[in-house]
N, C-alpha and C positions, 0 to 999 in steps of 0.2 A: 501494501497499499505504500505510496506518494505521499509527500508530505502535505500537500495542499487536502487532500481525501480525509490526513488526520485531521487536520485545525476544521475541518466539516463536519467531521464527527464530536469534535468537543465542544466546538460550538450550538450542536446540538444538546449536548450533556450541562449546557449552560442555562437554557433556555429552562420552560415548563413543558416538556414535550408529551404527546401522550403516548399511552400506553404501547400502541404497537410500535410509536419511535423509538423509546426505549426499549421493544425486546429487540427492532432490528439493529439499532444502535448494536447493543450488547451482542447477537452473534455476529457479526459484525468484524465485533473487535476479534471475538473469540476465534473464527475466524484467521483472523493475523493471526493472534499468538502461535494458532499450530500452524501457522504456514512460514513462521520463526523456527519455530523448534525450540519455542519457548519452555515447554514441558507442564504447564500448570494443570493441578491438581481439582479436581470439583470444589474445594475447602477454599483455595486460592482464587481461585472465581467469583465464590458463593463474596469471600469478603471485600474483595476488589470492587464489584460493582453494587454493593448493598443490598443482597433478597438473599433471600434464602435457600437451601441447601436441595430443597423438591423443584425449586423454579430452574435451576443449575440443569437437573439430572433430567424435566421437559428438555431447556434445550439440547442436551448431547440425545438425549434417545427420541425425542419424538421431533424436533423442528430442525436439528440437524441430522437426523436418522438416513439422509441418503450420502451423508460425503463417510468415506470411510478412516472413521475415528476411534483408536484403538487405544488399549489402557493399560500398561505396563505393572509389575510387577511393587511398586510402588506407588501406585496409583494417576503416576502422571498422566494426562492425554498426550495425542499427539495422532498426525495421518498417520496410516499404513506404507510402508515404504513402499515406491513408486509416485507416491501421488506427489501433486506439488499446484495450487491454485496459481503459480506462475506461467501454465500452460495452457490454460480456461484462456478461450474467447470471449467471457463477460469478464469484467470487472467481480470483485465480492459480493456486494454490494447491489450491484443488477441480477447475478445471479440468484439475492439470496430475495429481491423483490421476485423475478417469475419465482419460485418455488413457493416463498407463501400466498402468493397471488392462488397459485394453483392447486394451494391446501385448503384452502376455501371455496371448494366445489370437491373437493377426493373423495368425501364421503357419503356425494348425491344415489352412486350407482357403485353399483362393483366395476364395471366396465371404465367408467371413469378411473375408480382407483388404479386397476392394472395401466389404464394410460398414461396415467402421469408419473407409474412410476415408470415408462417407459421411455417416456420426453427428458424426465428429469436424469434419467440412466445415459442419456444420448446426449445431454449435459458437459455430464461431467467427463465422456466421455477421452477426449484431448485431454488429460491431465490427468488421468490412473490409464496407464497405456500396460494393455495386455501380456507386455512382458510379466509383471507381476501379479501373483494373487492372494492375496494369505483371509483364509475367511474370518473374517469379523465373528464376534461369541454374538451369542443369540442371548435375547435376554425374556425372564418370563411375561408371557401379558398380562399385566396388574395393572390397574389405574392408579397412577400416580397423583391424580387428583380427589382421589378417594376420600369419604372423610376420612375414611380410619387412616390414612398415612399425613391427612393431616395432624389428627389425634396424638401420632406418634411426633411430630414434628413437633408439635406443642410440650408434649410430656419430658420431651431430651430438652426442648430450651430453655423449661422454667422448671427440670430437675423434678417434677412430683410424678409419685408414686403410683405406682400403674396396677387395681385390678385387671388381671387376665384372664380368660375364659380359653381354654386349649382343647384339645378334642379328646383329651383320657384326665382333667385334673382341672381345679382353678387355682390360681396363685397370685402374688404381690410382685411384683419386680419393678427395681431400679432402671428404665429407661438409658442407656448410652449413646450409639449411633443404628443408623439404618447403613445396612451393607449391602453386598450382590456377591453370593457365590457363585461361580458355574453358572449365571444368570439364573438365579431364585434369588430373591429380596428375601431380606434378614432385619431382626433388632436385635442387635448386641444390649441384652440386662443384666443383671444382681440380682439369681433367685433368691429372695428372700426366704424362701423355705427351707434350703440350705447355707444361702450365701455365698454361693458361687454366680461367677459369670458364664453367660452361657448363649446361646446361639439361639434364636427364635424363628421358624419361617411366619411372616407375615400371612401366606395364602392361609395359615393353619388355623390363624386367631378366629373364635369365636364373637368373641366380646373382648372391647378395651374401654375400660371405667378407669378416666384418668380422678385422684381423691385431690382430694387440698393436702393431704400430707406432701412437705416436701422434702428433699433428702439432700446430702449435702457428699458432692461428687470424692472420694476418697481414692480411687483407682487412676492408675497410670494405662488410661485409655490407648494408647500409642502403646505401649511395649506391651500388652495384651494382643491386639489386634496385629501385631506383629508373629501372633502363635496362631491364630487362628488358623486353619487352614479346611473344614469344612465346619458340617451343618451339626456334627456331633461335636462342638469346641465344648472345654469345661473346665476352665481354670482354675490349675492348682492340682490338676490332675496329671503332668505331663513326664512323658517316660519316655526314652532314648530305645530306638528300634535300627539295626545295626545287618546290612544285605552287603550280599556280592553279585555284583553283577557280570556277567561273562562280555570275555573283547568284544564279542560279534555289538552289542549295546555300548559299550563305554563310552563311547563317542557322544553317544544323546546326554548321558546323563553330565558329562564332563560340557558340553555346552552349553547344557539349560537347567537352570536351579529350577528343580519340578517343585517343592516346597522351601520358605522363606531360611528352616532351618535344617535345608540339607549341608550336608560336610563331608569330602572328599577324604577317607583318611589313611591308604594308598592304595597307592597304585602296582599291580605285581608285576614280574618280567614277563610273564605273559600275556598281560595289556590287562585283566581280569581287573578291576578295582574293589574296595567294600565302601560301604559307603553310613553314615547314622543320619538319621532324622530324628527331630525332638520331634512329639505327638502327645496328645491328650484324648484319644478315642484311635482303638485299630482299626475304625472305619477312617481315616483321616491320607491312612496308607495303602488299605486293602485291596483297593480296583488299581491301585498303582502297579501295585507286584503283580495282581492277575491283568494285566495287560501286557507282561512284558515273559512271561511264562513259557518255555522252561530256561529260558537267561538269565532268571534272576534268582536266589536264594535266602532264607532267611535264615541270621546267624545265632539274633538273639533278640528276644528275651525267649526264653526257649520254651516258654507257657504259652508264647505269641505262634511259635514256630510249629505247635506241637498241635493248637484249637485250627492253624494254616492246612498242616496237612492232611487233617479229621474231616474240614470239611471238603476237599478237594476228593479224597477217597468216598465218603457219601453222595459226590455228585457222582463222578464214575459209577462208585453199586448204582445209583438211583436210573442213569441212563442206562444202562442193560437190555 
């Protein structure tokens, strides 16, 4: 974006613009940050634009859904490799104006919906060469504008204790964060029944009643988030799993950190490696190990190794 356009955007923000002006300005600035590879997080954008986290989530997952935006392990946003706004035939604001205008008629019919998808894909085509392909993460279809999300957001902002009705029980929680794991929306909160920080799947919450009672945040949220790997997370229950990985798939684990707590402990002369993970539940790593069988083996803990082998035997016996 050139200096003249940036000044125009700044002038917009000094006036008292209408809501759609603010939205368009925010989206253009967000695209510019991504184009400049500034790697903002959603929280960074929330603070800079002085809006709610839910507004930023709507920007990324709804308003800018056609742009190939990805999130890294540190929750930083960027464009997929190979995409550049610099190669677009249209300016950022021109493209967004067309997109927002088309969005107004998107839900008129299924035919309109698919046609608009096709049109916008063609608009982006010059900017995203077919030389690259990266499959974007799909997100659970859930209404981020719903009353439930609004209540969750308000309870987090105001540090209010909540009574939640889950599938099998009712409990009281201190809500801390809304987060997405594998495309599924969760709320991270302390379960006051056992005083443990856990992850609750939002779509499974039957009722969410905010109480007048406030809580004082005493948990290091960012520290806890580093150990969250799945919906099975429960703070304070961490343990280490050690595995050996055969040489033919070792490069994958050396080039990609599967979980933030991954550590390569040893590389053997044959090319195999020994890797350690710190997790809070076997489910955090269960599917990773199963996906790479038979080239991966559990070393410890022995109890987990025996449990895993028993599951495999049961599967083989039942499949006969």
